[in-house]
N, CA and C of each residue as an Amber inpcrd file, in Angstrom:
protein
   453
  75.8820000 124.7060000 132.8650000  77.0770000 123.2080000 133.1760000
  78.4060000 123.0800000 132.3690000  79.3540000 123.3300000 132.7210000
  80.7810000 123.7990000 131.9550000  81.3390000 123.2820000 131.5330000
  81.7780000 124.1040000 130.7340000  82.7080000 123.3340000 129.0550000
  83.7360000 123.4790000 129.1570000  84.7480000 123.2190000 128.0500000
  86.3710000 123.1090000 127.5230000  86.5200000 124.7510000 127.4850000
  87.1930000 125.2680000 127.9800000  88.0430000 126.7580000 127.8750000
  87.8270000 126.9200000 129.1710000  86.6110000 126.7290000 129.5940000
  86.0450000 127.7960000 131.1980000  86.9990000 127.5490000 132.3690000
  87.3720000 128.8610000 133.4200000  87.7590000 128.4290000 134.4530000
  87.4100000 127.6820000 135.2020000  88.6060000 126.0690000 135.8500000
  88.0710000 125.6250000 136.8640000  87.3420000 126.3230000 137.8680000
  85.7610000 126.2480000 138.4810000  84.8250000 126.6860000 140.0640000
  86.5690000 126.2780000 140.7980000  87.1660000 127.3330000 141.6040000
  88.3750000 126.8120000 142.6760000  87.1910000 125.9640000 143.8400000
  87.8880000 125.2030000 144.7790000  87.8240000 124.0430000 145.8370000
  88.6440000 124.4880000 146.5180000  87.7410000 124.5410000 148.4600000
  89.3060000 123.6020000 148.9720000  87.8530000 122.8680000 150.2460000
  88.2430000 121.6630000 150.0990000  87.6910000 120.6580000 151.0800000
  88.4810000 119.5730000 151.9540000  88.2760000 119.1320000 152.4690000
  89.2680000 118.2220000 153.3110000  89.2830000 116.1080000 152.5020000
  90.0680000 116.1260000 152.7380000  90.4990000 114.7850000 152.2030000
  90.5920000 113.6200000 153.0950000  91.2580000 113.0010000 153.0240000
  90.8280000 111.4830000 153.7720000  91.5220000 111.3930000 155.0550000
  92.5770000 112.8780000 155.1980000  93.5340000 112.7390000 156.3160000
  92.9230000 113.8670000 156.6980000  92.0130000 114.4910000 157.0480000
  91.6880000 116.0220000 157.2430000  92.2440000 117.1770000 156.1110000
  93.3850000 116.6150000 156.0600000  94.3550000 118.3780000 155.3250000
  93.3460000 118.5890000 154.5550000  92.9270000 120.1770000 154.1630000
  92.4500000 120.7250000 153.7150000  93.1440000 121.0660000 152.0690000
  92.9620000 120.9190000 150.8630000  93.0650000 120.1710000 149.6470000
  92.0600000 122.0510000 148.9110000  92.9490000 122.9970000 148.0550000
  92.3910000 123.5930000 146.8730000  92.6880000 123.4650000 145.8330000
  91.8200000 123.2620000 144.5810000  92.1150000 123.2610000 143.7870000
  93.6680000 123.7890000 142.8330000  93.6040000 125.1380000 143.4380000
  94.4030000 126.3080000 143.6400000  95.8490000 125.1360000 143.8120000
  95.9300000 124.5050000 144.7550000  97.7080000 124.0880000 145.2820000
  98.1220000 123.3800000 143.7860000  97.5060000 123.0740000 143.4920000
  98.0220000 122.1550000 141.7420000  97.9880000 122.7170000 140.8200000
  97.7580000 124.9430000 140.6950000  98.6690000 124.8820000 139.5060000
 100.2550000 125.0250000 138.7700000  99.7660000 124.9700000 137.6140000
 101.7420000 123.8720000 137.4770000 101.4430000 122.5440000 136.7630000
 100.6460000 121.6710000 136.9050000 100.1460000 121.2220000 136.8730000
  98.4260000 119.7770000 135.9010000  98.4570000 119.1930000 135.9950000
  97.5500000 119.2060000 134.8780000  96.3130000 118.0530000 136.0520000
  95.4950000 118.8290000 136.2230000  94.3830000 117.7970000 136.8780000
  93.3640000 117.0710000 136.8780000  93.3780000 115.6310000 137.3740000
  92.1950000 114.9420000 136.5750000  91.3690000 115.1650000 137.2150000
  90.8750000 115.7030000 137.4190000  88.7520000 116.1420000 138.9840000
  88.3220000 114.8100000 138.5000000  87.8830000 113.5770000 139.3570000
  86.7720000 113.0960000 138.8640000  85.5950000 113.2780000 139.8590000
  84.5240000 113.1750000 139.9750000  83.0680000 112.9410000 141.1520000
  82.3670000 111.4970000 140.6280000  82.0300000 110.5460000 141.4570000
  81.8790000 109.6430000 141.7030000  80.9580000 109.5870000 142.7800000
  79.8350000 108.7090000 142.3420000  78.8380000 108.8990000 143.2350000
  79.0710000 108.3810000 145.1800000  79.5010000 107.0110000 145.2600000
  80.2630000 106.6220000 146.4580000  80.4240000 105.8430000 146.3700000
  81.7100000 105.6810000 147.5300000  82.9310000 104.9350000 148.4600000
  82.2390000 103.5450000 148.7030000  83.1890000 102.5190000 147.8150000
  82.9990000 101.2910000 148.2440000  81.7440000 100.6880000 147.5850000
  81.6100000 101.4580000 146.6730000  80.0200000 100.1050000 145.5140000
  81.3580000  99.8680000 144.5270000  80.4420000  99.6110000 143.4350000
  80.9330000  98.4280000 143.3750000  81.3110000  99.3700000 141.4870000
  80.9860000  99.9310000 140.7720000  81.2610000 101.1340000 139.8720000
  82.3970000 102.1190000 140.2710000  82.6220000 102.4780000 141.6790000
  82.8460000 103.3490000 141.7190000  84.5720000 102.6710000 141.6480000
  84.3050000 101.6120000 143.2220000  85.6890000 100.8420000 143.8120000
  86.1600000 100.0730000 141.6980000  85.7070000 100.3370000 141.6320000
  86.2060000  99.7080000 139.2140000  86.8890000 100.9890000 138.5530000
  86.3710000 102.2660000 139.2820000  86.8160000 103.4700000 138.6040000
  87.9650000 103.8490000 139.3770000  88.2280000 103.8370000 140.9730000
  89.0920000 104.5250000 142.0590000  89.9460000 103.7830000 141.4040000
  90.2020000 102.0370000 141.1160000  91.3120000 101.1290000 141.1840000
  91.6790000 101.2220000 139.8080000  91.1420000 101.2140000 138.6370000
  91.7660000 101.6130000 137.6850000  92.6830000 102.8240000 137.5750000
  92.3300000 104.4500000 138.3660000  92.8210000 105.1570000 138.1970000
  94.3970000 104.8140000 139.6910000  94.2020000 103.8340000 140.5200000
  95.4280000 103.4180000 141.2340000  96.5960000 103.0720000 140.0700000
  95.9290000 101.7470000 139.2620000  96.6420000 101.3590000 138.7490000
  97.8030000 101.5350000 137.9200000  97.1200000 103.3580000 137.5950000
  96.9930000 104.1290000 136.6560000  98.8380000 105.2170000 137.2450000
  98.5240000 105.1500000 137.9590000  99.0060000 106.4500000 139.1520000
 100.3220000 106.6960000 138.3880000 101.0990000 105.6670000 138.3310000
 102.2990000 106.2240000 137.5770000 102.8420000 107.0640000 136.3410000
 101.4040000 106.2120000 135.9300000 101.1660000 106.4490000 134.2660000
 100.6370000 108.5290000 134.7720000 100.2720000 108.3640000 135.7450000
  99.3660000 110.0580000 135.2950000 100.3610000 111.0910000 136.2950000
 101.7870000 110.3760000 137.0240000 102.5540000 111.2960000 137.5420000
 103.7390000 111.4400000 136.0110000 103.6060000 110.6980000 135.6700000
 104.8500000 110.9080000 134.5340000 104.3570000 112.1940000 133.6290000
 103.0820000 112.1110000 133.2820000 103.0000000 113.1570000 132.4620000
 101.6740000 114.6250000 132.8580000 102.5630000 114.8360000 134.7710000
 102.7040000 115.9010000 135.2670000 101.1510000 116.1340000 135.6320000
 100.7110000 114.7660000 136.0410000  98.9810000 115.0800000 136.6380000
  98.8670000 114.1660000 138.0460000  97.5910000 114.9250000 138.6310000
  97.2990000 114.3680000 139.8060000  96.0620000 114.1180000 139.6240000
  95.7800000 113.2610000 140.2440000  94.2320000 112.1490000 140.4930000
  93.3770000 112.9500000 141.3490000  92.0170000 113.7360000 142.0350000
  91.2450000 114.4170000 142.7980000  90.0900000 113.5190000 142.2660000
  89.4600000 112.6260000 143.9150000  88.0400000 112.4490000 143.5730000
  86.9900000 112.4500000 144.4920000  86.0130000 112.9570000 144.1120000
  85.2370000 113.7670000 144.9640000  84.0450000 112.9960000 144.5860000
  83.2380000 112.9530000 146.3530000  81.8880000 112.1900000 146.5610000
  81.6750000 112.9220000 147.5800000  80.1980000 113.1220000 148.3410000
  79.8900000 113.5230000 148.8520000  79.9660000 112.6210000 151.2440000
  80.4730000 111.6320000 150.7650000  81.8000000 110.9700000 151.5760000
  82.1850000 111.1000000 152.7160000  82.7480000 110.9110000 154.0870000
  83.2230000 112.0560000 154.8820000  83.9570000 111.5480000 154.7680000
  85.1750000 111.8660000 156.0490000  86.5840000 111.9920000 155.3050000
  87.3030000 110.4760000 155.9900000  86.0080000 109.6250000 157.1900000
  86.1910000 108.5600000 157.4740000  86.1850000 107.2350000 156.4280000
  84.8980000 107.7250000 155.5460000  84.8670000 106.8580000 154.7810000
  86.0180000 106.2500000 154.1070000  85.9530000 107.7820000 152.9450000
  87.7500000 108.1060000 152.2230000  89.1490000 107.3450000 153.1200000
  88.7380000 107.4630000 154.1800000  89.7630000 106.9360000 154.5120000
  89.9600000 105.4940000 154.6390000  89.2960000 104.7920000 155.5220000
  88.1830000 103.2780000 154.4090000  88.9760000 103.2730000 153.4410000
  88.2080000 103.7020000 152.7140000  88.3570000 103.7300000 151.4040000
  89.6880000 103.6260000 150.2860000  90.3770000 104.1400000 151.0150000
  91.8290000 104.3580000 149.9530000  92.7140000 103.9290000 150.9550000
  92.5670000 102.9030000 152.2910000  93.7000000 101.6740000 152.8920000
  92.8600000 100.9630000 152.4750000  92.1070000 100.6730000 152.2130000
  91.1810000  99.3100000 151.7120000  91.9630000  98.7840000 150.7090000
  91.7840000  99.7120000 149.7120000  92.2500000  98.9810000 147.7520000
  93.5750000 100.4860000 147.5380000  93.8770000 100.7720000 148.7900000
  95.2830000 101.7400000 148.2090000  95.6860000 102.2120000 147.7440000
  95.0340000 102.7470000 147.8600000  94.0420000 104.1550000 146.7800000
  95.6550000 105.5500000 146.5730000  96.7980000 105.6240000 146.0290000
  97.4160000 106.7630000 146.0080000  97.3830000 107.6010000 146.0360000
  96.2470000 108.3850000 145.2470000  95.3690000 110.0340000 145.0330000
  94.6130000 110.6310000 145.8930000  94.4770000 111.3480000 145.5560000
  93.8510000 112.5530000 146.6750000  92.2260000 112.2370000 147.0300000
  92.1470000 111.7010000 147.9330000  90.5270000 112.2100000 147.4180000
  89.6700000 112.6970000 148.5720000  88.5000000 113.4070000 148.2820000
  88.0830000 114.7190000 148.7590000  87.0810000 114.8190000 149.0770000
  86.2690000 114.3720000 150.7900000  84.9380000 114.2420000 150.8900000
  84.7900000 116.1280000 150.5270000  83.0760000 115.7900000 150.0250000
  82.2190000 117.2060000 150.0390000  80.3820000 117.5610000 150.5110000
  81.0850000 116.7160000 151.7710000  79.2800000 116.6290000 152.2880000
  78.2690000 117.8510000 151.7320000  78.4720000 118.8260000 151.4640000
  77.4880000 120.5720000 151.8430000  77.7360000 120.9810000 150.2420000
  78.3460000 119.7090000 149.3720000  78.1520000 119.6230000 147.8620000
  78.7540000 121.1440000 147.4800000  79.6060000 121.3990000 148.1690000
  80.8590000 122.1640000 147.3470000  81.3010000 122.7560000 146.0420000
  82.1460000 121.6290000 145.4630000  82.4350000 121.3820000 144.3390000
  81.1320000 120.9630000 143.4340000  80.6570000 119.4380000 144.5710000
  79.5580000 119.2120000 143.4520000  79.0240000 120.0930000 142.4790000
  78.2940000 120.7820000 143.4680000  77.3960000 121.4770000 142.6720000
  78.2560000 123.0840000 141.9930000  79.0880000 122.6760000 142.0270000
  79.7060000 124.0590000 141.2020000  80.4190000 124.0900000 139.9670000
  80.2860000 122.0240000 139.8340000  80.7940000 121.6090000 138.7980000
  79.4670000 120.9890000 138.0490000  78.5640000 121.0730000 138.0640000
  77.4580000 120.6820000 137.8080000  76.7500000 119.4370000 138.1370000
  77.6840000 118.7790000 139.0770000  77.5200000 117.0770000 138.5290000
  76.0590000 116.6050000 139.5060000  75.7240000 117.3300000 140.3090000
  74.3580000 116.8530000 140.9990000  73.4750000 116.9330000 140.4870000
  72.8920000 115.9720000 140.1000000  71.2080000 115.9890000 138.6160000
  70.3830000 114.6440000 138.8770000  69.7170000 115.1650000 138.5500000
  68.9260000 114.0380000 138.3310000  69.3310000 112.7160000 137.7490000
  68.6920000 111.8340000 138.7190000  68.8980000 110.0430000 138.1160000
  67.9800000 109.4880000 138.8520000  68.7110000 108.0210000 137.2640000
  66.4830000 107.0200000 137.8460000  67.8210000 106.2790000 138.2890000
  66.7570000 105.2550000 138.6940000  67.3990000 104.0960000 139.2180000
  66.0730000 103.0550000 139.8030000  65.3370000 101.6250000 139.0270000
  64.6670000 101.8440000 139.1730000  63.1140000 102.4310000 138.9400000
  63.3880000 102.6280000 138.0090000  62.5920000 103.8870000 137.6920000
  61.5730000 104.7690000 138.5300000  62.7360000 104.8390000 139.5430000
  62.8970000 106.0130000 140.4390000  63.7040000 107.0470000 140.4450000
  62.9160000 108.4210000 140.3000000  63.7470000 109.6390000 139.8390000
  64.7440000 109.9240000 141.6340000  65.8270000 110.4300000 141.4750000
  66.4260000 110.5840000 142.6060000  67.8960000 111.6280000 142.6350000
  68.4860000 112.5180000 143.0970000  68.8670000 114.0750000 143.2840000
  70.6710000 113.1010000 143.6940000  71.3540000 113.5230000 142.4740000
  73.2820000 112.5730000 142.9350000  73.4770000 112.9280000 142.0820000
  74.6580000 112.6020000 142.1860000  76.0790000 112.5050000 142.1600000
  76.1450000 111.6490000 140.4310000  76.5700000 112.6910000 139.3590000
  76.4340000 111.7070000 137.7820000  78.2870000 111.7210000 138.0390000
  78.0610000 110.9320000 137.6340000  79.7170000 110.3750000 136.9790000
  80.5630000 111.5570000 135.9080000  81.1500000 112.2000000 136.5060000
  81.9580000 113.0800000 135.7740000  83.3120000 112.9220000 136.0010000
  84.1380000 113.5930000 134.7760000  85.7780000 113.9370000 134.7260000
  85.5330000 115.2240000 134.1200000  86.9000000 115.5320000 134.4900000
  87.0880000 116.3890000 133.9380000  88.1940000 117.6030000 134.1060000
  89.5500000 117.6800000 133.5100000  90.3780000 117.2580000 132.6470000
  90.8060000 119.0930000 132.4510000  91.8260000 119.0910000 133.9790000
  91.9780000 120.4010000 134.1930000  93.4200000 120.8750000 133.1480000
  93.9340000 122.2220000 132.7990000  95.5310000 121.8650000 132.5740000
  96.0540000 123.1190000 133.7670000  97.4340000 123.1800000 133.3250000
  98.2190000 123.8700000 134.2610000  97.6460000 124.9540000 134.9670000
  97.3680000 125.7780000 134.2890000  96.7110000 126.9820000 134.0080000
  95.2660000 127.4150000 134.8130000  94.8220000 125.9080000 134.8910000
  93.1040000 126.0120000 135.3700000  92.3340000 125.9180000 134.7840000
  92.5100000 125.9140000 133.3460000  91.4840000 125.8010000 132.9290000
  90.9050000 124.1500000 132.6010000  90.1870000 124.3200000 131.9130000
  89.0960000 122.8580000 131.1810000  89.3420000 123.0460000 130.8000000
  90.3700000 121.5820000 130.2180000  91.0480000 121.2390000 129.0580000
  90.3020000 120.0010000 128.1330000  88.8780000 119.6800000 129.0860000
  87.8860000 118.4410000 128.0920000  86.9410000 117.7610000 129.8270000
  85.9520000 117.6730000 129.0180000  84.1020000 117.7490000 130.5410000
  84.3400000 116.2070000 129.6740000  83.9510000 115.0070000 130.5800000
  83.5480000 113.8820000 130.5000000  82.0910000 113.3010000 130.9620000
  81.1470000 113.4990000 130.2660000  80.2610000 113.5400000 131.0280000
  79.9420000 111.8050000 131.3600000  79.8520000 111.3180000 132.0760000
  78.5990000 110.3800000 131.8880000  79.7220000 108.8560000 131.9450000
  81.1240000 109.5180000 132.4990000  81.8270000 108.0440000 132.1930000
  81.7990000 106.6180000 132.4360000  82.7800000 105.8120000 132.0460000
  82.1700000 103.8950000 132.1570000  83.5500000 104.2010000 133.6100000
  83.3560000 103.6430000 134.9220000  84.2690000 103.3200000 135.3090000
  85.2000000 102.5030000 135.1080000  84.9470000 101.2050000 134.0390000
  86.0170000 100.3310000 133.8040000  87.0920000 100.9150000 132.9090000
  86.7520000 102.1790000 132.3860000  87.0750000 102.9800000 131.0610000
  88.5270000 103.7630000 130.9310000  87.7310000 104.7570000 132.2880000
  87.4740000 106.4680000 131.9650000  88.7800000 106.6980000 132.5980000
  90.1440000 105.3760000 133.5770000  91.4700000 105.7930000 133.9350000
  91.9860000 106.2020000 132.2320000  92.1050000 105.1040000 131.4630000
  92.6170000 104.9620000 130.2740000  91.9090000 105.5990000 129.0440000
  90.8170000 106.2720000 128.9170000  90.4960000 107.5960000 128.3890000
  91.1510000 108.6920000 128.3080000  91.5370000 108.8030000 130.0100000
  92.3520000 110.6440000 130.1830000  93.5380000 110.0330000 129.9270000
  93.7140000 108.9610000 130.1290000  94.8320000 108.7930000 129.4400000
  95.5220000 109.1120000 127.8500000  94.2980000 109.0800000 127.4130000
  94.6680000 109.0980000 125.7910000  94.7510000 110.9740000 126.4190000
  93.8220000 111.2900000 126.5860000  93.8960000 112.9210000 125.9330000
  95.0780000 113.5950000 127.0080000  95.4830000 112.8850000 128.1470000
  96.7700000 113.7960000 128.1990000  97.8260000 113.2280000 127.5170000
  97.4550000 112.4020000 126.5650000  98.5630000 112.6510000 125.1960000
  99.2790000 111.5330000 126.2840000
């Protein structure tokens, strides 16, 4: 598991428009990197909309928001359009970043165990170091909790 103070693993993934985006593109800015299970599910939608509603506050703190899931570029485009999400959504079907950040883990649902994305947020500083790891975040309070961390 990644810990605070560690260098954030590099990645390059496609955004909702098919453009390739790398973590290194944001050196000099804070990055709020959140991993979520699936577009258009209740918890993930509430989490994304909360980040979207607070987008201007994140911008004022020199922070970029990036959401990552296994969903396709097309799915992300529809999700972003439907909820007017102003931030970056990256598609990771090969689980490159998902596994590098250690969020592909066993989960339990209705007594059945399976592998999936554990909802986790990482706050990364301007130099690419992880300053906060937030495991098993709550969709409804994640954005507000991150804003408090950013000061």
